[in-house]
CHARMM internal coordinates of N, CA and C (Angstrom, degrees):
IC EDIT
DIST 1 N 1 CA 1.4463
DIST 1 CA 1 C 1.5164
ANGL 1 N 1 CA 1 C 111.01
DIST 1 C 2 N 1.3321
ANGL 1 CA 1 C 2 N 118.04
DIHE 1 N 1 CA 1 C 2 N -41.61
DIST 2 N 2 CA 1.4584
ANGL 1 C 2 N 2 CA 120.29
DIHE 1 CA 1 C 2 N 2 CA -177.92
DIST 2 CA 2 C 1.5290
ANGL 2 N 2 CA 2 C 111.13
DIHE 1 C 2 N 2 CA 2 C -67.36
DIST 2 C 3 N 1.3366
ANGL 2 CA 2 C 3 N 117.30
DIHE 2 N 2 CA 2 C 3 N -35.70
DIST 3 N 3 CA 1.4587
ANGL 2 C 3 N 3 CA 120.45
DIHE 2 CA 2 C 3 N 3 CA 177.45
DIST 3 CA 3 C 1.5251
ANGL 3 N 3 CA 3 C 110.42
DIHE 2 C 3 N 3 CA 3 C -62.50
DIST 3 C 4 N 1.3114
ANGL 3 CA 3 C 4 N 117.06
DIHE 3 N 3 CA 3 C 4 N -41.61
DIST 4 N 4 CA 1.4567
ANGL 3 C 4 N 4 CA 121.85
DIHE 3 CA 3 C 4 N 4 CA 179.35
DIST 4 CA 4 C 1.5221
ANGL 4 N 4 CA 4 C 110.86
DIHE 3 C 4 N 4 CA 4 C -64.18
DIST 4 C 5 N 1.3132
ANGL 4 CA 4 C 5 N 117.74
DIHE 4 N 4 CA 4 C 5 N -42.67
DIST 5 N 5 CA 1.4612
ANGL 4 C 5 N 5 CA 120.88
DIHE 4 CA 4 C 5 N 5 CA 179.70
DIST 5 CA 5 C 1.5276
ANGL 5 N 5 CA 5 C 111.81
DIHE 4 C 5 N 5 CA 5 C -66.50
DIST 5 C 6 N 1.3131
ANGL 5 CA 5 C 6 N 116.80
DIHE 5 N 5 CA 5 C 6 N -38.23
DIST 6 N 6 CA 1.4620
ANGL 5 C 6 N 6 CA 120.41
DIHE 5 CA 5 C 6 N 6 CA 177.87
DIST 6 CA 6 C 1.5226
ANGL 6 N 6 CA 6 C 110.21
DIHE 5 C 6 N 6 CA 6 C -65.03
DIST 6 C 7 N 1.3143
ANGL 6 CA 6 C 7 N 117.58
DIHE 6 N 6 CA 6 C 7 N -45.90
DIST 7 N 7 CA 1.4653
ANGL 6 C 7 N 7 CA 121.08
DIHE 6 CA 6 C 7 N 7 CA 179.23
DIST 7 CA 7 C 1.5252
ANGL 7 N 7 CA 7 C 110.31
DIHE 6 C 7 N 7 CA 7 C -63.95
DIST 7 C 8 N 1.3169
ANGL 7 CA 7 C 8 N 117.72
DIHE 7 N 7 CA 7 C 8 N -42.25
DIST 8 N 8 CA 1.4626
ANGL 7 C 8 N 8 CA 121.25
DIHE 7 CA 7 C 8 N 8 CA 178.21
DIST 8 CA 8 C 1.5229
ANGL 8 N 8 CA 8 C 110.37
DIHE 7 C 8 N 8 CA 8 C -61.45
DIST 8 C 9 N 1.3118
ANGL 8 CA 8 C 9 N 117.45
DIHE 8 N 8 CA 8 C 9 N -42.66
DIST 9 N 9 CA 1.4605
ANGL 8 C 9 N 9 CA 121.61
DIHE 8 CA 8 C 9 N 9 CA 177.58
DIST 9 CA 9 C 1.5168
ANGL 9 N 9 CA 9 C 111.73
DIHE 8 C 9 N 9 CA 9 C -62.68
DIST 9 C 10 N 1.3296
ANGL 9 CA 9 C 10 N 117.36
DIHE 9 N 9 CA 9 C 10 N -42.80
DIST 10 N 10 CA 1.4618
ANGL 9 C 10 N 10 CA 120.94
DIHE 9 CA 9 C 10 N 10 CA 178.04
DIST 10 CA 10 C 1.5231
ANGL 10 N 10 CA 10 C 111.99
DIHE 9 C 10 N 10 CA 10 C -64.70
DIST 10 C 11 N 1.3198
ANGL 10 CA 10 C 11 N 116.63
DIHE 10 N 10 CA 10 C 11 N -37.86
DIST 11 N 11 CA 1.4652
ANGL 10 C 11 N 11 CA 120.52
DIHE 10 CA 10 C 11 N 11 CA 177.62
DIST 11 CA 11 C 1.5215
ANGL 11 N 11 CA 11 C 110.12
DIHE 10 C 11 N 11 CA 11 C -64.70
DIST 11 C 12 N 1.3188
ANGL 11 CA 11 C 12 N 117.59
DIHE 11 N 11 CA 11 C 12 N -43.79
DIST 12 N 12 CA 1.4623
ANGL 11 C 12 N 12 CA 121.38
DIHE 11 CA 11 C 12 N 12 CA 179.56
DIST 12 CA 12 C 1.5237
ANGL 12 N 12 CA 12 C 110.97
DIHE 11 C 12 N 12 CA 12 C -63.64
DIST 12 C 13 N 1.3256
ANGL 12 CA 12 C 13 N 117.42
DIHE 12 N 12 CA 12 C 13 N -42.71
DIST 13 N 13 CA 1.4723
ANGL 12 C 13 N 13 CA 120.99
DIHE 12 CA 12 C 13 N 13 CA 178.01
DIST 13 CA 13 C 1.5288
ANGL 13 N 13 CA 13 C 110.21
DIHE 12 C 13 N 13 CA 13 C -64.07
DIST 13 C 14 N 1.3235
ANGL 13 CA 13 C 14 N 117.57
DIHE 13 N 13 CA 13 C 14 N -42.52
DIST 14 N 14 CA 1.4610
ANGL 13 C 14 N 14 CA 121.26
DIHE 13 CA 13 C 14 N 14 CA 179.47
DIST 14 CA 14 C 1.5240
ANGL 14 N 14 CA 14 C 111.19
DIHE 13 C 14 N 14 CA 14 C -62.26
DIST 14 C 15 N 1.3202
ANGL 14 CA 14 C 15 N 116.64
DIHE 14 N 14 CA 14 C 15 N -44.73
DIST 15 N 15 CA 1.4594
ANGL 14 C 15 N 15 CA 120.13
DIHE 14 CA 14 C 15 N 15 CA 178.11
DIST 15 CA 15 C 1.5229
ANGL 15 N 15 CA 15 C 110.33
DIHE 14 C 15 N 15 CA 15 C -62.79
DIST 15 C 16 N 1.3119
ANGL 15 CA 15 C 16 N 116.91
DIHE 15 N 15 CA 15 C 16 N -40.24
DIST 16 N 16 CA 1.4614
ANGL 15 C 16 N 16 CA 120.50
DIHE 15 CA 15 C 16 N 16 CA 178.11
DIST 16 CA 16 C 1.5215
ANGL 16 N 16 CA 16 C 112.35
DIHE 15 C 16 N 16 CA 16 C -62.66
DIST 16 C 17 N 1.3251
ANGL 16 CA 16 C 17 N 116.96
DIHE 16 N 16 CA 16 C 17 N -40.94
DIST 17 N 17 CA 1.4593
ANGL 16 C 17 N 17 CA 120.20
DIHE 16 CA 16 C 17 N 17 CA 179.18
DIST 17 CA 17 C 1.5267
ANGL 17 N 17 CA 17 C 112.35
DIHE 16 C 17 N 17 CA 17 C -70.62
DIST 17 C 18 N 1.3213
ANGL 17 CA 17 C 18 N 116.50
DIHE 17 N 17 CA 17 C 18 N -32.92
DIST 18 N 18 CA 1.4624
ANGL 17 C 18 N 18 CA 120.87
DIHE 17 CA 17 C 18 N 18 CA -178.58
DIST 18 CA 18 C 1.5255
ANGL 18 N 18 CA 18 C 113.35
DIHE 17 C 18 N 18 CA 18 C -91.18
DIST 18 C 19 N 1.3385
ANGL 18 CA 18 C 19 N 118.09
DIHE 18 N 18 CA 18 C 19 N 1.42
DIST 19 N 19 CA 1.4618
ANGL 18 C 19 N 19 CA 121.35
DIHE 18 CA 18 C 19 N 19 CA -173.70
DIST 19 CA 19 C 1.5302
ANGL 19 N 19 CA 19 C 114.36
DIHE 18 C 19 N 19 CA 19 C -56.68
DIST 19 C 20 N 1.3417
ANGL 19 CA 19 C 20 N 120.45
DIHE 19 N 19 CA 19 C 20 N -39.89
DIST 20 N 20 CA 1.4733
ANGL 19 C 20 N 20 CA 118.60
DIHE 19 CA 19 C 20 N 20 CA 178.88
DIST 20 CA 20 C 1.5354
ANGL 20 N 20 CA 20 C 112.56
DIHE 19 C 20 N 20 CA 20 C -56.69
DIST 20 C 21 N 1.3280
ANGL 20 CA 20 C 21 N 117.81
DIHE 20 N 20 CA 20 C 21 N -34.56
DIST 21 N 21 CA 1.4563
ANGL 20 C 21 N 21 CA 120.68
DIHE 20 CA 20 C 21 N 21 CA 179.26
DIST 21 CA 21 C 1.5234
ANGL 21 N 21 CA 21 C 111.52
DIHE 20 C 21 N 21 CA 21 C -87.26
DIST 21 C 22 N 1.3171
ANGL 21 CA 21 C 22 N 117.22
DIHE 21 N 21 CA 21 C 22 N -35.47
DIST 22 N 22 CA 1.4688
ANGL 21 C 22 N 22 CA 120.13
DIHE 21 CA 21 C 22 N 22 CA -179.23
DIST 22 CA 22 C 1.5200
ANGL 22 N 22 CA 22 C 111.77
DIHE 21 C 22 N 22 CA 22 C -67.42
DIST 22 C 23 N 1.3288
ANGL 22 CA 22 C 23 N 117.46
DIHE 22 N 22 CA 22 C 23 N -32.01
DIST 23 N 23 CA 1.4593
ANGL 22 C 23 N 23 CA 120.18
DIHE 22 CA 22 C 23 N 23 CA -178.54
DIST 23 CA 23 C 1.5299
ANGL 23 N 23 CA 23 C 111.90
DIHE 22 C 23 N 23 CA 23 C -69.70
DIST 23 C 24 N 1.3247
ANGL 23 CA 23 C 24 N 117.65
DIHE 23 N 23 CA 23 C 24 N -16.62
DIST 24 N 24 CA 1.4616
ANGL 23 C 24 N 24 CA 120.98
DIHE 23 CA 23 C 24 N 24 CA 178.73
DIST 24 CA 24 C 1.5234
ANGL 24 N 24 CA 24 C 112.69
DIHE 23 C 24 N 24 CA 24 C -86.45
DIST 24 C 25 N 1.3372
ANGL 24 CA 24 C 25 N 117.30
DIHE 24 N 24 CA 24 C 25 N -9.91
DIST 25 N 25 CA 1.4603
ANGL 24 C 25 N 25 CA 120.99
DIHE 24 CA 24 C 25 N 25 CA 177.32
DIST 25 CA 25 C 1.5271
ANGL 25 N 25 CA 25 C 109.20
DIHE 24 C 25 N 25 CA 25 C -69.48
DIST 25 C 26 N 1.3270
ANGL 25 CA 25 C 26 N 117.24
DIHE 25 N 25 CA 25 C 26 N 150.81
DIST 26 N 26 CA 1.4680
ANGL 25 C 26 N 26 CA 119.32
DIHE 25 CA 25 C 26 N 26 CA -177.00
DIST 26 CA 26 C 1.5319
ANGL 26 N 26 CA 26 C 114.05
DIHE 25 C 26 N 26 CA 26 C -80.78
DIST 26 C 27 N 1.3442
ANGL 26 CA 26 C 27 N 117.40
DIHE 26 N 26 CA 26 C 27 N 29.21
DIST 27 N 27 CA 1.4667
ANGL 26 C 27 N 27 CA 119.04
DIHE 26 CA 26 C 27 N 27 CA 177.56
DIST 27 CA 27 C 1.5223
ANGL 27 N 27 CA 27 C 108.69
DIHE 26 C 27 N 27 CA 27 C -65.85
DIST 27 C 28 N 1.3012
ANGL 27 CA 27 C 28 N 116.02
DIHE 27 N 27 CA 27 C 28 N 138.51
DIST 28 N 28 CA 1.4500
ANGL 27 C 28 N 28 CA 120.36
DIHE 27 CA 27 C 28 N 28 CA -176.63
DIST 28 CA 28 C 1.5072
ANGL 28 N 28 CA 28 C 111.98
DIHE 27 C 28 N 28 CA 28 C 92.32
DIST 28 C 29 N 1.3092
ANGL 28 CA 28 C 29 N 117.07
DIHE 28 N 28 CA 28 C 29 N -6.49
DIST 29 N 29 CA 1.4598
ANGL 28 C 29 N 29 CA 121.85
DIHE 28 CA 28 C 29 N 29 CA 178.27
DIST 29 CA 29 C 1.5235
ANGL 29 N 29 CA 29 C 109.97
DIHE 28 C 29 N 29 CA 29 C -132.16
DIST 29 C 30 N 1.3142
ANGL 29 CA 29 C 30 N 115.75
DIHE 29 N 29 CA 29 C 30 N 29.76
DIST 30 N 30 CA 1.4559
ANGL 29 C 30 N 30 CA 120.81
DIHE 29 CA 29 C 30 N 30 CA -178.06
DIST 30 CA 30 C 1.5239
ANGL 30 N 30 CA 30 C 110.47
DIHE 29 C 30 N 30 CA 30 C -81.84
DIST 30 C 31 N 1.3387
ANGL 30 CA 30 C 31 N 117.54
DIHE 30 N 30 CA 30 C 31 N 155.89
DIST 31 N 31 CA 1.4632
ANGL 30 C 31 N 31 CA 119.63
DIHE 30 CA 30 C 31 N 31 CA 173.74
DIST 31 CA 31 C 1.5285
ANGL 31 N 31 CA 31 C 109.29
DIHE 30 C 31 N 31 CA 31 C -60.85
DIST 31 C 32 N 1.2828
ANGL 31 CA 31 C 32 N 117.15
DIHE 31 N 31 CA 31 C 32 N 134.36
DIST 32 N 32 CA 1.4552
ANGL 31 C 32 N 32 CA 121.59
DIHE 31 CA 31 C 32 N 32 CA -177.70
DIST 32 CA 32 C 1.5146
ANGL 32 N 32 CA 32 C 112.72
DIHE 31 C 32 N 32 CA 32 C 104.23
DIST 32 C 33 N 1.3249
ANGL 32 CA 32 C 33 N 117.71
DIHE 32 N 32 CA 32 C 33 N -16.50
DIST 33 N 33 CA 1.4606
ANGL 32 C 33 N 33 CA 120.98
DIHE 32 CA 32 C 33 N 33 CA 174.26
DIST 33 CA 33 C 1.5260
ANGL 33 N 33 CA 33 C 108.00
DIHE 32 C 33 N 33 CA 33 C -75.57
DIST 33 C 34 N 1.3066
ANGL 33 CA 33 C 34 N 116.20
DIHE 33 N 33 CA 33 C 34 N 135.63
DIST 34 N 34 CA 1.4638
ANGL 33 C 34 N 34 CA 121.44
DIHE 33 CA 33 C 34 N 34 CA -176.84
DIST 34 CA 34 C 1.5186
ANGL 34 N 34 CA 34 C 109.00
DIHE 33 C 34 N 34 CA 34 C -95.57
DIST 34 C 35 N 1.3273
ANGL 34 CA 34 C 35 N 116.02
DIHE 34 N 34 CA 34 C 35 N 123.81
DIST 35 N 35 CA 1.4675
ANGL 34 C 35 N 35 CA 121.36
DIHE 34 CA 34 C 35 N 35 CA 177.04
DIST 35 CA 35 C 1.5189
ANGL 35 N 35 CA 35 C 108.04
DIHE 34 C 35 N 35 CA 35 C -135.17
DIST 35 C 36 N 1.3274
ANGL 35 CA 35 C 36 N 115.73
DIHE 35 N 35 CA 35 C 36 N 119.46
DIST 36 N 36 CA 1.4577
ANGL 35 C 36 N 36 CA 121.78
DIHE 35 CA 35 C 36 N 36 CA 177.89
DIST 36 CA 36 C 1.5210
ANGL 36 N 36 CA 36 C 106.93
DIHE 35 C 36 N 36 CA 36 C -116.65
DIST 36 C 37 N 1.3174
ANGL 36 CA 36 C 37 N 115.68
DIHE 36 N 36 CA 36 C 37 N 118.40
DIST 37 N 37 CA 1.4662
ANGL 36 C 37 N 37 CA 120.70
DIHE 36 CA 36 C 37 N 37 CA -179.28
DIST 37 CA 37 C 1.5205
ANGL 37 N 37 CA 37 C 109.54
DIHE 36 C 37 N 37 CA 37 C -117.46
DIST 37 C 38 N 1.3081
ANGL 37 CA 37 C 38 N 115.36
DIHE 37 N 37 CA 37 C 38 N 123.59
DIST 38 N 38 CA 1.4598
ANGL 37 C 38 N 38 CA 122.50
DIHE 37 CA 37 C 38 N 38 CA 175.45
DIST 38 CA 38 C 1.5180
ANGL 38 N 38 CA 38 C 107.67
DIHE 37 C 38 N 38 CA 38 C -121.12
DIST 38 C 39 N 1.2981
ANGL 38 CA 38 C 39 N 115.98
DIHE 38 N 38 CA 38 C 39 N -178.44
DIST 39 N 39 CA 1.4608
ANGL 38 C 39 N 39 CA 120.75
DIHE 38 CA 38 C 39 N 39 CA -176.50
DIST 39 CA 39 C 1.5286
ANGL 39 N 39 CA 39 C 113.00
DIHE 38 C 39 N 39 CA 39 C -56.77
DIST 39 C 40 N 1.3134
ANGL 39 CA 39 C 40 N 117.94
DIHE 39 N 39 CA 39 C 40 N -51.73
DIST 40 N 40 CA 1.4671
ANGL 39 C 40 N 40 CA 121.96
DIHE 39 CA 39 C 40 N 40 CA -177.96
DIST 40 CA 40 C 1.5236
ANGL 40 N 40 CA 40 C 112.64
DIHE 39 C 40 N 40 CA 40 C -117.34
DIST 40 C 41 N 1.3166
ANGL 40 CA 40 C 41 N 117.02
DIHE 40 N 40 CA 40 C 41 N 20.80
DIST 41 N 41 CA 1.4545
ANGL 40 C 41 N 41 CA 119.34
DIHE 40 CA 40 C 41 N 41 CA -172.54
DIST 41 CA 41 C 1.5209
ANGL 41 N 41 CA 41 C 109.70
DIHE 40 C 41 N 41 CA 41 C -149.92
DIST 41 C 42 N 1.3166
ANGL 41 CA 41 C 42 N 116.59
DIHE 41 N 41 CA 41 C 42 N 136.68
DIST 42 N 42 CA 1.4653
ANGL 41 C 42 N 42 CA 121.68
DIHE 41 CA 41 C 42 N 42 CA 173.99
DIST 42 CA 42 C 1.5223
ANGL 42 N 42 CA 42 C 108.07
DIHE 41 C 42 N 42 CA 42 C -134.50
DIST 42 C 43 N 1.3196
ANGL 42 CA 42 C 43 N 115.57
DIHE 42 N 42 CA 42 C 43 N 127.07
DIST 43 N 43 CA 1.4600
ANGL 42 C 43 N 43 CA 121.95
DIHE 42 CA 42 C 43 N 43 CA 176.34
DIST 43 CA 43 C 1.5147
ANGL 43 N 43 CA 43 C 107.57
DIHE 42 C 43 N 43 CA 43 C -119.28
DIST 43 C 44 N 1.3245
ANGL 43 CA 43 C 44 N 115.69
DIHE 43 N 43 CA 43 C 44 N 127.62
DIST 44 N 44 CA 1.4561
ANGL 43 C 44 N 44 CA 120.24
DIHE 43 CA 43 C 44 N 44 CA -178.15
DIST 44 CA 44 C 1.5227
ANGL 44 N 44 CA 44 C 108.69
DIHE 43 C 44 N 44 CA 44 C -132.01
DIST 44 C 45 N 1.3278
ANGL 44 CA 44 C 45 N 116.90
DIHE 44 N 44 CA 44 C 45 N 126.37
DIST 45 N 45 CA 1.4531
ANGL 44 C 45 N 45 CA 122.55
DIHE 44 CA 44 C 45 N 45 CA 178.80
DIST 45 CA 45 C 1.5294
ANGL 45 N 45 CA 45 C 108.41
DIHE 44 C 45 N 45 CA 45 C -133.14
DIST 45 C 46 N 1.3325
ANGL 45 CA 45 C 46 N 117.92
DIHE 45 N 45 CA 45 C 46 N 101.24
DIST 46 N 46 CA 1.4726
ANGL 45 C 46 N 46 CA 121.87
DIHE 45 CA 45 C 46 N 46 CA -173.02
DIST 46 CA 46 C 1.5325
ANGL 46 N 46 CA 46 C 112.99
DIHE 45 C 46 N 46 CA 46 C -81.76
DIST 46 C 47 N 1.3194
ANGL 46 CA 46 C 47 N 117.27
DIHE 46 N 46 CA 46 C 47 N 75.20
DIST 47 N 47 CA 1.4629
ANGL 46 C 47 N 47 CA 122.14
DIHE 46 CA 46 C 47 N 47 CA -176.37
DIST 47 CA 47 C 1.5280
ANGL 47 N 47 CA 47 C 111.15
DIHE 46 C 47 N 47 CA 47 C -61.30
DIST 47 C 48 N 1.3030
ANGL 47 CA 47 C 48 N 117.52
DIHE 47 N 47 CA 47 C 48 N -54.50
DIST 48 N 48 CA 1.4600
ANGL 47 C 48 N 48 CA 121.61
DIHE 47 CA 47 C 48 N 48 CA -176.99
DIST 48 CA 48 C 1.5229
ANGL 48 N 48 CA 48 C 111.24
DIHE 47 C 48 N 48 CA 48 C -64.63
DIST 48 C 49 N 1.3173
ANGL 48 CA 48 C 49 N 117.10
DIHE 48 N 48 CA 48 C 49 N -40.53
DIST 49 N 49 CA 1.4582
ANGL 48 C 49 N 49 CA 120.63
DIHE 48 CA 48 C 49 N 49 CA 179.15
DIST 49 CA 49 C 1.5194
ANGL 49 N 49 CA 49 C 110.68
DIHE 48 C 49 N 49 CA 49 C -63.55
DIST 49 C 50 N 1.3307
ANGL 49 CA 49 C 50 N 117.96
DIHE 49 N 49 CA 49 C 50 N -39.66
DIST 50 N 50 CA 1.4621
ANGL 49 C 50 N 50 CA 120.69
DIHE 49 CA 49 C 50 N 50 CA 178.69
DIST 50 CA 50 C 1.5265
ANGL 50 N 50 CA 50 C 111.29
DIHE 49 C 50 N 50 CA 50 C -66.91
DIST 50 C 51 N 1.3282
ANGL 50 CA 50 C 51 N 117.90
DIHE 50 N 50 CA 50 C 51 N -38.75
DIST 51 N 51 CA 1.4588
ANGL 50 C 51 N 51 CA 120.82
DIHE 50 CA 50 C 51 N 51 CA 178.35
DIST 51 CA 51 C 1.5262
ANGL 51 N 51 CA 51 C 109.87
DIHE 50 C 51 N 51 CA 51 C -65.19
DIST 51 C 52 N 1.3226
ANGL 51 CA 51 C 52 N 117.26
DIHE 51 N 51 CA 51 C 52 N -43.32
DIST 52 N 52 CA 1.4605
ANGL 51 C 52 N 52 CA 121.49
DIHE 51 CA 51 C 52 N 52 CA 178.03
DIST 52 CA 52 C 1.5257
ANGL 52 N 52 CA 52 C 111.23
DIHE 51 C 52 N 52 CA 52 C -63.05
DIST 52 C 53 N 1.3214
ANGL 52 CA 52 C 53 N 117.81
DIHE 52 N 52 CA 52 C 53 N -43.72
DIST 53 N 53 CA 1.4661
ANGL 52 C 53 N 53 CA 121.57
DIHE 52 CA 52 C 53 N 53 CA 178.46
DIST 53 CA 53 C 1.5273
ANGL 53 N 53 CA 53 C 110.37
DIHE 52 C 53 N 53 CA 53 C -64.24
DIST 53 C 54 N 1.3115
ANGL 53 CA 53 C 54 N 117.41
DIHE 53 N 53 CA 53 C 54 N -39.06
DIST 54 N 54 CA 1.4640
ANGL 53 C 54 N 54 CA 121.13
DIHE 53 CA 53 C 54 N 54 CA 178.43
DIST 54 CA 54 C 1.5247
ANGL 54 N 54 CA 54 C 111.26
DIHE 53 C 54 N 54 CA 54 C -64.05
DIST 54 C 55 N 1.3181
ANGL 54 CA 54 C 55 N 117.07
DIHE 54 N 54 CA 54 C 55 N -42.99
DIST 55 N 55 CA 1.4601
ANGL 54 C 55 N 55 CA 120.29
DIHE 54 CA 54 C 55 N 55 CA 178.41
DIST 55 CA 55 C 1.5274
ANGL 55 N 55 CA 55 C 111.33
DIHE 54 C 55 N 55 CA 55 C -63.72
DIST 55 C 56 N 1.3162
ANGL 55 CA 55 C 56 N 116.86
DIHE 55 N 55 CA 55 C 56 N -44.83
DIST 56 N 56 CA 1.4653
ANGL 55 C 56 N 56 CA 119.93
DIHE 55 CA 55 C 56 N 56 CA 179.06
DIST 56 CA 56 C 1.5181
ANGL 56 N 56 CA 56 C 111.59
DIHE 55 C 56 N 56 CA 56 C -63.01
DIST 56 C 57 N 1.3182
ANGL 56 CA 56 C 57 N 117.41
DIHE 56 N 56 CA 56 C 57 N -42.47
DIST 57 N 57 CA 1.4580
ANGL 56 C 57 N 57 CA 121.30
DIHE 56 CA 56 C 57 N 57 CA 178.89
DIST 57 CA 57 C 1.5292
ANGL 57 N 57 CA 57 C 111.19
DIHE 56 C 57 N 57 CA 57 C -66.24
DIST 57 C 58 N 1.3323
ANGL 57 CA 57 C 58 N 117.10
DIHE 57 N 57 CA 57 C 58 N -38.95
DIST 58 N 58 CA 1.4598
ANGL 57 C 58 N 58 CA 120.56
DIHE 57 CA 57 C 58 N 58 CA 177.68
DIST 58 CA 58 C 1.5210
ANGL 58 N 58 CA 58 C 111.68
DIHE 57 C 58 N 58 CA 58 C -63.21
DIST 58 C 59 N 1.3214
ANGL 58 CA 58 C 59 N 117.16
DIHE 58 N 58 CA 58 C 59 N -43.38
DIST 59 N 59 CA 1.4643
ANGL 58 C 59 N 59 CA 120.71
DIHE 58 CA 58 C 59 N 59 CA 178.15
DIST 59 CA 59 C 1.5111
ANGL 59 N 59 CA 59 C 110.65
DIHE 58 C 59 N 59 CA 59 C -64.97
DIST 59 C 60 N 1.3351
ANGL 59 CA 59 C 60 N 117.17
DIHE 59 N 59 CA 59 C 60 N -42.30
DIST 60 N 60 CA 1.4567
ANGL 59 C 60 N 60 CA 120.94
DIHE 59 CA 59 C 60 N 60 CA 179.39
DIST 60 CA 60 C 1.5241
ANGL 60 N 60 CA 60 C 111.08
DIHE 59 C 60 N 60 CA 60 C -62.03
DIST 60 C 61 N 1.3218
ANGL 60 CA 60 C 61 N 117.90
DIHE 60 N 60 CA 60 C 61 N -45.95
DIST 61 N 61 CA 1.4546
ANGL 60 C 61 N 61 CA 121.10
DIHE 60 CA 60 C 61 N 61 CA 179.56
DIST 61 CA 61 C 1.5276
ANGL 61 N 61 CA 61 C 111.62
DIHE 60 C 61 N 61 CA 61 C -66.99
DIST 61 C 62 N 1.3340
ANGL 61 CA 61 C 62 N 117.20
DIHE 61 N 61 CA 61 C 62 N -35.43
DIST 62 N 62 CA 1.4501
ANGL 61 C 62 N 62 CA 120.71
DIHE 61 CA 61 C 62 N 62 CA 176.31
DIST 62 CA 62 C 1.5278
ANGL 62 N 62 CA 62 C 110.69
DIHE 61 C 62 N 62 CA 62 C -62.57
DIST 62 C 63 N 1.3448
ANGL 62 CA 62 C 63 N 115.56
DIHE 62 N 62 CA 62 C 63 N -42.73
DIST 63 N 63 CA 1.4640
ANGL 62 C 63 N 63 CA 119.13
DIHE 62 CA 62 C 63 N 63 CA 179.80
DIST 63 CA 63 C 1.5251
ANGL 63 N 63 CA 63 C 111.42
DIHE 62 C 63 N 63 CA 63 C -66.73
DIST 63 C 64 N 1.3247
ANGL 63 CA 63 C 64 N 117.72
DIHE 63 N 63 CA 63 C 64 N -37.15
DIST 64 N 64 CA 1.4540
ANGL 63 C 64 N 64 CA 121.53
DIHE 63 CA 63 C 64 N 64 CA -179.88
DIST 64 CA 64 C 1.5245
ANGL 64 N 64 CA 64 C 110.40
DIHE 63 C 64 N 64 CA 64 C -68.13
DIST 64 C 65 N 1.3083
ANGL 64 CA 64 C 65 N 118.30
DIHE 64 N 64 CA 64 C 65 N -39.02
DIST 65 N 65 CA 1.4753
ANGL 64 C 65 N 65 CA 121.69
DIHE 64 CA 64 C 65 N 65 CA -176.74
DIST 65 CA 65 C 1.5170
ANGL 65 N 65 CA 65 C 113.80
DIHE 64 C 65 N 65 CA 65 C -82.46
DIST 65 C 66 N 1.3148
ANGL 65 CA 65 C 66 N 118.28
DIHE 65 N 65 CA 65 C 66 N -4.85
DIST 66 N 66 CA 1.4677
ANGL 65 C 66 N 66 CA 121.00
DIHE 65 CA 65 C 66 N 66 CA 179.57
DIST 66 CA 66 C 1.4743
ANGL 66 N 66 CA 66 C 112.32
DIHE 65 C 66 N 66 CA 66 C -68.88
END
COOR INIT
IC SEED 1 N 1 CA 1 C
IC BUILD
């Protein structure tokens, strides 16, 4: 459990340090993301972004548990 918390903390710190560059990536605007914009309504469902995040998280957890 402590190893997992340490790795999670390091990942959060790394993301925080890299945020100025990560925020410029086109995540959330990938092909396959659903965005419906109307006059007074916006619906956004990031399908492709969620699949990509899931794959990255799965690989990261696989590497940690090895």
